[in-house]
C-alpha positions in Angstrom: 32.8 -23.4 82.5 31.0 -25.3 79.7 32.8 -28.1 77.9 31.7 -30.5 75.2 33.3 -33.9 74.8 32.8 -37.6 74.4 32.5 -40.1 77.3 35.5 -42.4 77.0 35.2 -44.3 80.3 32.6 -44.7 83.1 34.3 -45.6 86.3 32.9 -47.3 89.4 30.4 -45.3 91.5 31.7 -44.2 94.9 29.1 -44.1 97.7 29.0 -43.8 101.4 27.5 -42.0 104.4 28.6 -38.9 106.1 27.1 -36.7 108.9 25.2 -34.8 106.1 23.7 -38.0 104.7 24.4 -40.5 102.0 26.5 -39.5 99.0 27.1 -40.8 95.5 29.9 -39.9 93.1 30.0 -41.2 89.5 33.5 -40.5 88.0 33.7 -40.4 84.2 36.5 -39.7 81.7 35.6 -37.2 79.0 37.7 -36.6 75.9 37.6 -32.9 74.9 38.5 -31.8 71.4 39.9 -28.3 70.9 40.7 -26.6 67.6 43.6 -24.1 67.4 45.5 -22.1 64.8 49.1 -23.1 64.1 51.8 -20.5 63.6 51.8 -21.3 59.8 48.0 -20.4 59.7 46.8 -24.0 59.4 44.2 -25.6 61.7 45.2 -28.1 64.4 43.2 -30.3 66.8 44.3 -31.3 70.2 42.6 -33.8 72.5 42.6 -33.7 76.3 41.0 -36.1 78.8 39.3 -34.8 81.9 38.2 -36.8 84.9 34.8 -35.4 86.0 32.9 -36.3 89.2 29.1 -36.3 88.8 27.4 -36.1 92.2 24.0 -36.3 93.8 20.9 -37.4 92.0 22.7 -37.3 88.6 25.2 -39.9 89.9 22.5 -42.2 91.3 20.6 -42.1 88.0 23.6 -42.0 85.6 22.9 -44.1 82.5 25.1 -42.6 79.7 27.5 -44.9 78.1 30.9 -44.8 76.4 30.9 -42.9 73.2 28.1 -40.5 74.1 28.7 -36.8 73.2 27.9 -34.6 76.1 27.8 -30.9 77.1 28.6 -30.2 80.8 28.9 -27.3 83.2 32.1 -28.1 85.2 33.6 -26.5 88.3 37.2 -26.8 89.4 38.0 -27.1 93.1 41.3 -27.1 95.0 41.9 -27.8 98.7 44.9 -28.2 101.0 45.3 -31.2 103.4 48.4 -31.9 105.4 50.5 -29.4 103.4 49.5 -31.0 100.1 47.1 -29.6 97.5 44.5 -31.6 95.6 42.2 -30.6 92.8 39.0 -32.0 91.5 36.5 -31.3 88.7 32.8 -31.6 89.4 29.8 -31.5 87.0 26.9 -29.2 87.7 24.7 -30.4 84.8 25.3 -32.8 81.9 23.3 -33.0 78.7 23.5 -35.3 75.7 24.5 -33.4 72.5 
């Protein structure tokens, strides 16, 4: 899914090692703006924030700052662990708009 938004926060990089090798995750908060039609026919705007994980080479070389408008391909994931469900959003590619 493609989304366009503005970076509102760049969080601390998560890194470590696993049996598959080293990993890097750069979490960012992106504010999305969506237009919609109201019942009375007027236009409205709603804003949503989305926590997105940028991984791999993009995470190691991440240099975009707060306020940058970006276009991203995002993927939603869900997994079960110990009877509880968790979801995450990861970024395939990120471009400055």
